[in-house]
N, CA, C and O atoms as a Tripos MOL2 file, in Angstrom:
@<TRIPOS>MOLECULE
protein
  236   235    59     0     0
PROTEIN
NO_CHARGES

@<TRIPOS>ATOM
      1 N          74.5330   94.7010  104.4600 N.3       1 MET1
      2 CA         74.3850   94.9650  106.2000 C.3       1 MET1
      3 C          73.1290   96.2010  106.2700 C.2       1 MET1
      4 O          72.6500   96.6490  107.3120 O.2       1 MET1
      5 N          72.7830   96.5720  104.9730 N.am      2 GLY2
      6 CA         72.3680   97.8650  105.5380 C.3       2 GLY2
      7 C          72.1190   99.3280  106.2680 C.2       2 GLY2
      8 O          71.1060   99.9950  106.4790 O.2       2 GLY2
      9 N          73.3270   99.4840  106.5120 N.am      3 LEU3
     10 CA         74.0800  100.6520  106.9350 C.3       3 LEU3
     11 C          74.7290  101.3710  106.0280 C.2       3 LEU3
     12 O          75.3370  100.9710  105.0350 O.2       3 LEU3
     13 N          74.4800  103.0660  106.6350 N.am      4 SER4
     14 CA         75.0540  103.9870  105.5060 C.3       4 SER4
     15 C          76.4860  103.8900  105.7250 C.2       4 SER4
     16 O          77.2270  103.3740  106.5620 O.2       4 SER4
     17 N          76.6950  105.1460  103.7800 N.am      5 PRO5
     18 CA         77.7630  105.3120  104.1870 C.3       5 PRO5
     19 C          79.0090  105.9480  105.0060 C.2       5 PRO5
     20 O          80.2290  105.9290  104.8450 O.2       5 PRO5
     21 N          78.0920  106.5490  106.0020 N.am      6 ALA6
     22 CA         78.4380  107.4930  106.9740 C.3       6 ALA6
     23 C          78.4630  107.0180  108.0480 C.2       6 ALA6
     24 O          78.6660  107.7640  109.0050 O.2       6 ALA6
     25 N          78.2330  105.3790  108.2800 N.am      7 GLU7
     26 CA         78.2760  104.8040  109.7700 C.3       7 GLU7
     27 C          79.5410  103.9150  109.5110 C.2       7 GLU7
     28 O          80.4140  103.6560  110.3390 O.2       7 GLU7
     29 N          79.4360  103.2040  107.2940 N.am      8 VAL8
     30 CA         80.6660  102.6450  107.1770 C.3       8 VAL8
     31 C          82.0710  103.1500  107.2710 C.2       8 VAL8
     32 O          83.0470  102.4150  107.1180 O.2       8 VAL8
     33 N          82.1420  104.4600  107.5340 N.am      9 ALA9
     34 CA         83.4760  105.3130  107.2990 C.3       9 ALA9
     35 C          83.5290  105.5120  109.0060 C.2       9 ALA9
     36 O          84.4750  105.3130  109.7690 O.2       9 ALA9
     37 N          82.6650  105.8030  109.1870 N.am     10 LYS10
     38 CA         82.8940  105.2140  111.0520 C.3      10 LYS10
     39 C          83.4400  104.0910  111.7240 C.2      10 LYS10
     40 O          83.5570  103.8100  112.9170 O.2      10 LYS10
     41 N          83.6960  103.6090  110.8360 N.am     11 MET11
     42 CA         83.2830  101.2500  112.1660 C.3      11 MET11
     43 C          85.0370  101.3630  111.3200 C.2      11 MET11
     44 O          86.0450  101.0080  111.9320 O.2      11 MET11
     45 N          85.0850  101.8780  109.9570 N.am     12 ILE12
     46 CA         86.4300  101.2330  109.4870 C.3      12 ILE12
     47 C          86.7980  102.6310  108.2930 C.2      12 ILE12
     48 O          87.1540  102.3530  107.1480 O.2      12 ILE12
     49 N          86.7200  103.4110  108.5370 N.am     13 GLY13
     50 CA         87.6660  105.1700  107.9500 C.3      13 GLY13
     51 C          87.2860  104.6480  106.0010 C.2      13 GLY13
     52 O          86.7040  103.7420  105.4050 O.2      13 GLY13
     53 N          87.9190  105.6760  105.7340 N.am     14 SER14
     54 CA         87.0820  106.0160  104.2690 C.3      14 SER14
     55 C          88.6480  106.0760  103.5710 C.2      14 SER14
     56 O          88.4200  106.7560  102.5710 O.2      14 SER14
     57 N          89.7660  105.8240  103.5450 N.am     15 VAL15
     58 CA         91.1210  105.5680  103.4640 C.3      15 VAL15
     59 C          90.7620  104.7780  101.7800 C.2      15 VAL15
     60 O          90.0850  103.7550  101.6820 O.2      15 VAL15
     61 N          91.3850  105.5210  100.5630 N.am     16 ARG16
     62 CA         91.3370  104.3840   99.8700 C.3      16 ARG16
     63 C          92.0710  102.8810   99.7530 C.2      16 ARG16
     64 O          93.2520  102.7210  100.0600 O.2      16 ARG16
     65 N          91.4490  102.1030   99.4020 N.am     17 PRO17
     66 CA         92.1410  100.5830   99.4990 C.3      17 PRO17
     67 C          93.2200  101.0520   99.5410 C.2      17 PRO17
     68 O          93.7840  101.2050  100.6240 O.2      17 PRO17
     69 N          93.8700  101.4500   98.2110 N.am     18 ALA18
     70 CA         95.5920  101.0440   97.3460 C.3      18 ALA18
     71 C          96.2760  101.5900   99.0130 C.2      18 ALA18
     72 O          96.7660  100.8950   99.9020 O.2      18 ALA18
     73 N          96.0970  102.8180   98.9620 N.am     19 ARG19
     74 CA         96.3350  103.3450   99.8680 C.3      19 ARG19
     75 C          96.5840  102.7680  101.4840 C.2      19 ARG19
     76 O          97.6400  102.6990  102.1120 O.2      19 ARG19
     77 N          95.3980  102.4420  101.8350 N.am     20 ALA20
     78 CA         95.7650  101.6690  102.9280 C.3      20 ALA20
     79 C          96.4240  100.4320  102.7170 C.2      20 ALA20
     80 O          97.0950  100.0090  103.6590 O.2      20 ALA20
     81 N          96.3690   99.7380  101.6340 N.am     21 VAL21
     82 CA         97.2570   98.3050  101.1200 C.3      21 VAL21
     83 C          98.5450   98.7880  101.5660 C.2      21 VAL21
     84 O          99.0030   98.3720  102.6300 O.2      21 VAL21
     85 N          99.2040   99.6650  100.8250 N.am     22 ALA22
     86 CA        100.1670  100.6170  100.9480 C.3      22 ALA22
     87 C         100.9320  100.7280  102.4770 C.2      22 ALA22
     88 O         102.0360  100.3270  102.8460 O.2      22 ALA22
     89 N          99.6780  101.5640  103.3010 N.am     23 ALA23
     90 CA        100.2660  101.7990  104.4180 C.3      23 ALA23
     91 C         100.9130  100.4520  105.7280 C.2      23 ALA23
     92 O         101.7430  100.4870  106.6370 O.2      23 ALA23
     93 N         100.0340   99.4400  105.1900 N.am     24 GLN24
     94 CA         99.9880   98.2290  106.3430 C.3      24 GLN24
     95 C         101.8190   97.2480  105.8930 C.2      24 GLN24
     96 O         102.7990   96.7230  106.4220 O.2      24 GLN24
     97 N         101.1460   97.6100  104.4580 N.am     25 ARG25
     98 CA        102.8620   96.4580  103.6440 C.3      25 ARG25
     99 C         103.7580   97.5330  105.1540 C.2      25 ARG25
    100 O         103.9350   97.1710  106.3180 O.2      25 ARG25
    101 N         104.1620   98.9360  104.4520 N.am     26 ALA26
    102 CA        105.1830   99.3340  105.2950 C.3      26 ALA26
    103 C         105.5140   99.3710  106.8030 C.2      26 ALA26
    104 O         106.5750   99.4670  107.4200 O.2      26 ALA26
    105 N         104.3960   99.2770  107.1210 N.am     27 TYR27
    106 CA        104.7520   99.4250  108.7570 C.3      27 TYR27
    107 C         104.7910   97.4640  108.9210 C.2      27 TYR27
    108 O         105.2490   97.0860  109.9990 O.2      27 TYR27
    109 N         104.3330   96.2990  107.9020 N.am     28 VAL28
    110 CA        104.2890   94.7860  108.3030 C.3      28 VAL28
    111 C         106.6040   94.9900  108.0770 C.2      28 VAL28
    112 O         107.5510   94.5890  108.7540 O.2      28 VAL28
    113 N         106.4940   95.6900  106.9630 N.am     29 SER29
    114 CA        108.4590   95.6940  106.7990 C.3      29 SER29
    115 C         108.6900   96.1040  107.8720 C.2      29 SER29
    116 O         109.3820   95.3940  108.6020 O.2      29 SER29
    117 N         108.2080   97.3800  108.3630 N.am     30 ALA30
    118 CA        109.0330   97.8410  109.1650 C.3      30 ALA30
    119 C         109.5580   96.9140  110.7510 C.2      30 ALA30
    120 O         110.4490   96.8700  111.5990 O.2      30 ALA30
    121 N         108.7210   96.5100  110.4890 N.am     31 PHE31
    122 CA        108.4340   95.7500  111.8140 C.3      31 PHE31
    123 C         108.6690   94.4230  111.6060 C.2      31 PHE31
    124 O         107.9640   93.6670  112.2750 O.2      31 PHE31
    125 N         109.5290   93.8850  110.8040 N.am     32 PHE32
    126 CA        109.9270   93.0750  110.6770 C.3      32 PHE32
    127 C         111.4170   92.8600  110.0530 C.2      32 PHE32
    128 O         111.9420   91.7620  109.8660 O.2      32 PHE32
    129 N         111.9880   94.1240  109.7710 N.am     33 ASP33
    130 CA        113.2420   94.8700  109.5990 C.3      33 ASP33
    131 C         113.4730   95.1040  110.7480 C.2      33 ASP33
    132 O         114.6600   94.9330  111.0260 O.2      33 ASP33
    133 N         112.5040   95.6060  112.0170 N.am     34 ARG34
    134 CA        113.7690   95.6060  113.3150 C.3      34 ARG34
    135 C         113.5690   94.6100  114.3550 C.2      34 ARG34
    136 O         114.3600   94.5470  115.2960 O.2      34 ARG34
    137 N         112.7240   93.9460  114.2740 N.am     35 TRP35
    138 CA        112.4190   92.7960  115.5510 C.3      35 TRP35
    139 C         112.7710   91.3870  114.5970 C.2      35 TRP35
    140 O         112.9740   90.4630  115.3850 O.2      35 TRP35
    141 N         112.9100   90.9180  113.1520 N.am     36 LEU36
    142 CA        113.1480   89.3830  113.0010 C.3      36 LEU36
    143 C         114.4660   89.8190  112.1520 C.2      36 LEU36
    144 O         115.2290   88.8560  112.2270 O.2      36 LEU36
    145 N         115.0930   90.8910  111.3450 N.am     37 ARG37
    146 CA        116.0610   91.1040  110.9640 C.3      37 ARG37
    147 C         116.9010   92.0890  111.5200 C.2      37 ARG37
    148 O         118.0850   92.3070  111.2610 O.2      37 ARG37
    149 N         116.1200   92.6840  112.3500 N.am     38 ARG38
    150 CA        117.4260   93.5740  113.0790 C.3      38 ARG38
    151 C         118.4550   94.1730  112.4920 C.2      38 ARG38
    152 O         119.6790   94.2280  112.6090 O.2      38 ARG38
    153 N         117.2900   94.7680  111.5790 N.am     39 THR39
    154 CA        117.7760   96.1480  110.5190 C.3      39 THR39
    155 C         117.8280   97.3380  110.5380 C.2      39 THR39
    156 O         118.1980   97.6630  111.6660 O.2      39 THR39
    157 N         117.6690   98.1830  109.9320 N.am     40 GLU40
    158 CA        117.1840  100.1940  110.0770 C.3      40 GLU40
    159 C         115.9800   99.7270  109.8520 C.2      40 GLU40
    160 O         115.8860   98.7830  109.0680 O.2      40 GLU40
    161 N         115.0710  100.1370  110.3250 N.am     41 ASP41
    162 CA        113.7730  100.5250  110.3620 C.3      41 ASP41
    163 C         112.8160  101.8720  109.6100 C.2      41 ASP41
    164 O         111.6550  102.0320  109.2310 O.2      41 ASP41
    165 N         113.7870  102.4910  109.6550 N.am     42 GLY42
    166 CA        113.6240  104.2830  109.0570 C.3      42 GLY42
    167 C         112.5630  104.8750  110.2090 C.2      42 GLY42
    168 O         111.7810  105.8010  109.9930 O.2      42 GLY42
    169 N         112.7080  104.0670  111.6310 N.am     43 GLY43
    170 CA        112.0680  104.7020  112.6170 C.3      43 GLY43
    171 C         110.3270  105.1270  111.8610 C.2      43 GLY43
    172 O         109.9000  106.2790  111.9240 O.2      43 GLY43
    173 N         109.5460  104.0200  111.2150 N.am     44 LEU44
    174 CA        108.4900  104.3460  111.5610 C.3      44 LEU44
    175 C         107.8280  103.9690  112.3000 C.2      44 LEU44
    176 O         106.7460  104.5520  112.3680 O.2      44 LEU44
    177 N         107.9800  103.2440  112.9010 N.am     45 LEU45
    178 CA        107.2800  102.7350  114.3490 C.3      45 LEU45
    179 C         107.6220  103.3030  115.6190 C.2      45 LEU45
    180 O         107.5090  102.6920  116.6820 O.2      45 LEU45
    181 N         107.9470  104.2090  115.5260 N.am     46 ASP46
    182 CA        108.3520  105.1090  116.9890 C.3      46 ASP46
    183 C         107.7190  106.4050  116.9670 C.2      46 ASP46
    184 O         108.1100  107.1890  117.8310 O.2      46 ASP46
    185 N         106.5820  106.9120  115.9500 N.am     47 ARG47
    186 CA        105.6540  107.7830  115.6090 C.3      47 ARG47
    187 C         105.0720  108.3230  114.8440 C.2      47 ARG47
    188 O         105.8590  109.2030  114.4960 O.2      47 ARG47
    189 N         104.2640  108.4360  114.3290 N.am     48 PRO48
    190 CA        103.3200  109.0620  113.6900 C.3      48 PRO48
    191 C         104.0220  109.9450  112.2550 C.2      48 PRO48
    192 O         104.2800  111.1330  112.4440 O.2      48 PRO48
    193 N         104.3430  109.2900  110.7220 N.am     49 SER49
    194 CA        104.6870  109.2890  109.9710 C.3      49 SER49
    195 C         104.0230  110.1510  108.7270 C.2      49 SER49
    196 O         103.0150  109.5930  108.2930 O.2      49 SER49
    197 N         104.4110  111.5730  107.9520 N.am     50 ALA50
    198 CA        104.4310  112.4360  107.3780 C.3      50 ALA50
    199 C         103.8280  111.3810  106.3940 C.2      50 ALA50
    200 O         102.6130  111.5190  106.2550 O.2      50 ALA50
    201 N         104.3480  110.4310  105.7290 N.am     51 HIS51
    202 CA        104.1170  109.5920  104.2590 C.3      51 HIS51
    203 C         103.1390  109.1140  104.9020 C.2      51 HIS51
    204 O         102.5610  108.6680  103.9110 O.2      51 HIS51
    205 N         102.3480  108.7830  105.9040 N.am     52 TYR52
    206 CA        101.4270  108.3810  106.3280 C.3      52 TYR52
    207 C          99.8710  108.6620  107.1860 C.2      52 TYR52
    208 O          98.9020  108.0000  107.5570 O.2      52 TYR52
    209 N         100.2320  109.7320  107.2100 N.am     53 PRO53
    210 CA         99.2660  110.8230  107.9670 C.3      53 PRO53
    211 C          98.2520  110.5410  108.6800 C.2      53 PRO53
    212 O          97.9420  111.2000  109.6730 O.2      53 PRO53
    213 N          97.4010  109.1930  108.1240 N.am     54 GLU54
    214 CA         95.9740  108.6140  107.9980 C.3      54 GLU54
    215 C          96.3050  107.4110  109.4080 C.2      54 GLU54
    216 O          95.4100  107.0820  110.1870 O.2      54 GLU54
    217 N          97.6250  106.9310  109.4960 N.am     55 VAL55
    218 CA         98.0620  105.6450  110.0560 C.3      55 VAL55
    219 C          97.6290  106.6830  111.9920 C.2      55 VAL55
    220 O          98.3020  107.7120  112.0570 O.2      55 VAL55
    221 N          96.9820  106.5250  112.8980 N.am     56 ARG56
    222 CA         96.5620  106.7520  113.7000 C.3      56 ARG56
    223 C          97.6120  105.6450  114.9080 C.2      56 ARG56
    224 O          97.6210  104.4300  114.7150 O.2      56 ARG56
    225 N          98.4020  106.2480  116.0580 N.am     57 PHE57
    226 CA         99.0960  105.1130  116.7480 C.3      57 PHE57
    227 C          98.0190  104.9490  117.9940 C.2      57 PHE57
    228 O          97.5980  106.0340  118.3940 O.2      57 PHE57
    229 N          97.5740  103.9540  118.5790 N.am     58 VAL58
    230 CA         96.7360  104.0680  119.6140 C.3      58 VAL58
    231 C          97.4520  104.0240  121.3030 C.2      58 VAL58
    232 O          98.4810  104.6580  121.0710 O.2      58 VAL58
    233 N          97.4800  103.8880  121.8810 N.am     59 PRO59
    234 CA         98.2670  103.6070  123.1970 C.3      59 PRO59
    235 C          97.6740  102.9410  123.9400 C.2      59 PRO59
    236 O          98.1690  102.6350  125.0250 O.2      59 PRO59
@<TRIPOS>BOND
     1     1     2 1
     2     2     3 1
     3     3     4 2
     4     3     5 am
     5     5     6 1
     6     6     7 1
     7     7     8 2
     8     7     9 am
     9     9    10 1
    10    10    11 1
    11    11    12 2
    12    11    13 am
    13    13    14 1
    14    14    15 1
    15    15    16 2
    16    15    17 am
    17    17    18 1
    18    18    19 1
    19    19    20 2
    20    19    21 am
    21    21    22 1
    22    22    23 1
    23    23    24 2
    24    23    25 am
    25    25    26 1
    26    26    27 1
    27    27    28 2
    28    27    29 am
    29    29    30 1
    30    30    31 1
    31    31    32 2
    32    31    33 am
    33    33    34 1
    34    34    35 1
    35    35    36 2
    36    35    37 am
    37    37    38 1
    38    38    39 1
    39    39    40 2
    40    39    41 am
    41    41    42 1
    42    42    43 1
    43    43    44 2
    44    43    45 am
    45    45    46 1
    46    46    47 1
    47    47    48 2
    48    47    49 am
    49    49    50 1
    50    50    51 1
    51    51    52 2
    52    51    53 am
    53    53    54 1
    54    54    55 1
    55    55    56 2
    56    55    57 am
    57    57    58 1
    58    58    59 1
    59    59    60 2
    60    59    61 am
    61    61    62 1
    62    62    63 1
    63    63    64 2
    64    63    65 am
    65    65    66 1
    66    66    67 1
    67    67    68 2
    68    67    69 am
    69    69    70 1
    70    70    71 1
    71    71    72 2
    72    71    73 am
    73    73    74 1
    74    74    75 1
    75    75    76 2
    76    75    77 am
    77    77    78 1
    78    78    79 1
    79    79    80 2
    80    79    81 am
    81    81    82 1
    82    82    83 1
    83    83    84 2
    84    83    85 am
    85    85    86 1
    86    86    87 1
    87    87    88 2
    88    87    89 am
    89    89    90 1
    90    90    91 1
    91    91    92 2
    92    91    93 am
    93    93    94 1
    94    94    95 1
    95    95    96 2
    96    95    97 am
    97    97    98 1
    98    98    99 1
    99    99   100 2
   100    99   101 am
   101   101   102 1
   102   102   103 1
   103   103   104 2
   104   103   105 am
   105   105   106 1
   106   106   107 1
   107   107   108 2
   108   107   109 am
   109   109   110 1
   110   110   111 1
   111   111   112 2
   112   111   113 am
   113   113   114 1
   114   114   115 1
   115   115   116 2
   116   115   117 am
   117   117   118 1
   118   118   119 1
   119   119   120 2
   120   119   121 am
   121   121   122 1
   122   122   123 1
   123   123   124 2
   124   123   125 am
   125   125   126 1
   126   126   127 1
   127   127   128 2
   128   127   129 am
   129   129   130 1
   130   130   131 1
   131   131   132 2
   132   131   133 am
   133   133   134 1
   134   134   135 1
   135   135   136 2
   136   135   137 am
   137   137   138 1
   138   138   139 1
   139   139   140 2
   140   139   141 am
   141   141   142 1
   142   142   143 1
   143   143   144 2
   144   143   145 am
   145   145   146 1
   146   146   147 1
   147   147   148 2
   148   147   149 am
   149   149   150 1
   150   150   151 1
   151   151   152 2
   152   151   153 am
   153   153   154 1
   154   154   155 1
   155   155   156 2
   156   155   157 am
   157   157   158 1
   158   158   159 1
   159   159   160 2
   160   159   161 am
   161   161   162 1
   162   162   163 1
   163   163   164 2
   164   163   165 am
   165   165   166 1
   166   166   167 1
   167   167   168 2
   168   167   169 am
   169   169   170 1
   170   170   171 1
   171   171   172 2
   172   171   173 am
   173   173   174 1
   174   174   175 1
   175   175   176 2
   176   175   177 am
   177   177   178 1
   178   178   179 1
   179   179   180 2
   180   179   181 am
   181   181   182 1
   182   182   183 1
   183   183   184 2
   184   183   185 am
   185   185   186 1
   186   186   187 1
   187   187   188 2
   188   187   189 am
   189   189   190 1
   190   190   191 1
   191   191   192 2
   192   191   193 am
   193   193   194 1
   194   194   195 1
   195   195   196 2
   196   195   197 am
   197   197   198 1
   198   198   199 1
   199   199   200 2
   200   199   201 am
   201   201   202 1
   202   202   203 1
   203   203   204 2
   204   203   205 am
   205   205   206 1
   206   206   207 1
   207   207   208 2
   208   207   209 am
   209   209   210 1
   210   210   211 1
   211   211   212 2
   212   211   213 am
   213   213   214 1
   214   214   215 1
   215   215   216 2
   216   215   217 am
   217   217   218 1
   218   218   219 1
   219   219   220 2
   220   219   221 am
   221   221   222 1
   222   222   223 1
   223   223   224 2
   224   223   225 am
   225   225   226 1
   226   226   227 1
   227   227   228 2
   228   227   229 am
   229   229   230 1
   230   230   231 1
   231   231   232 2
   232   231   233 am
   233   233   234 1
   234   234   235 1
   235   235   236 2
@<TRIPOS>SUBSTRUCTURE
     1 MET1         2 RESIDUE 1 A MET
     2 GLY2         6 RESIDUE 1 A GLY
     3 LEU3        10 RESIDUE 1 A LEU
     4 SER4        14 RESIDUE 1 A SER
     5 PRO5        18 RESIDUE 1 A PRO
     6 ALA6        22 RESIDUE 1 A ALA
     7 GLU7        26 RESIDUE 1 A GLU
     8 VAL8        30 RESIDUE 1 A VAL
     9 ALA9        34 RESIDUE 1 A ALA
    10 LYS10       38 RESIDUE 1 A LYS
    11 MET11       42 RESIDUE 1 A MET
    12 ILE12       46 RESIDUE 1 A ILE
    13 GLY13       50 RESIDUE 1 A GLY
    14 SER14       54 RESIDUE 1 A SER
    15 VAL15       58 RESIDUE 1 A VAL
    16 ARG16       62 RESIDUE 1 A ARG
    17 PRO17       66 RESIDUE 1 A PRO
    18 ALA18       70 RESIDUE 1 A ALA
    19 ARG19       74 RESIDUE 1 A ARG
    20 ALA20       78 RESIDUE 1 A ALA
    21 VAL21       82 RESIDUE 1 A VAL
    22 ALA22       86 RESIDUE 1 A ALA
    23 ALA23       90 RESIDUE 1 A ALA
    24 GLN24       94 RESIDUE 1 A GLN
    25 ARG25       98 RESIDUE 1 A ARG
    26 ALA26      102 RESIDUE 1 A ALA
    27 TYR27      106 RESIDUE 1 A TYR
    28 VAL28      110 RESIDUE 1 A VAL
    29 SER29      114 RESIDUE 1 A SER
    30 ALA30      118 RESIDUE 1 A ALA
    31 PHE31      122 RESIDUE 1 A PHE
    32 PHE32      126 RESIDUE 1 A PHE
    33 ASP33      130 RESIDUE 1 A ASP
    34 ARG34      134 RESIDUE 1 A ARG
    35 TRP35      138 RESIDUE 1 A TRP
    36 LEU36      142 RESIDUE 1 A LEU
    37 ARG37      146 RESIDUE 1 A ARG
    38 ARG38      150 RESIDUE 1 A ARG
    39 THR39      154 RESIDUE 1 A THR
    40 GLU40      158 RESIDUE 1 A GLU
    41 ASP41      162 RESIDUE 1 A ASP
    42 GLY42      166 RESIDUE 1 A GLY
    43 GLY43      170 RESIDUE 1 A GLY
    44 LEU44      174 RESIDUE 1 A LEU
    45 LEU45      178 RESIDUE 1 A LEU
    46 ASP46      182 RESIDUE 1 A ASP
    47 ARG47      186 RESIDUE 1 A ARG
    48 PRO48      190 RESIDUE 1 A PRO
    49 SER49      194 RESIDUE 1 A SER
    50 ALA50      198 RESIDUE 1 A ALA
    51 HIS51      202 RESIDUE 1 A HIS
    52 TYR52      206 RESIDUE 1 A TYR
    53 PRO53      210 RESIDUE 1 A PRO
    54 GLU54      214 RESIDUE 1 A GLU
    55 VAL55      218 RESIDUE 1 A VAL
    56 ARG56      222 RESIDUE 1 A ARG
    57 PHE57      226 RESIDUE 1 A PHE
    58 VAL58      230 RESIDUE 1 A VAL
    59 PRO59      234 RESIDUE 1 A PRO
C-alpha cells in the first residue's frame, strides 16, 4: 500500500502480535465470564489493567 512504518504504527499500533492476541483473549474471556457464564471475571472490564497497559479504554 506504500505506507511508511510510522504511518502503519499510527493506524494500528506497534504491539507485538503475540502480545495483542494474548490481550484479546483475556478481554474476550472476561466478557464471556461476566455476561454469559455469570462468573467472576477479575474486574478486567472495569478499568485499565496493569497486566495489559497497552489496552486503552475509549468512552
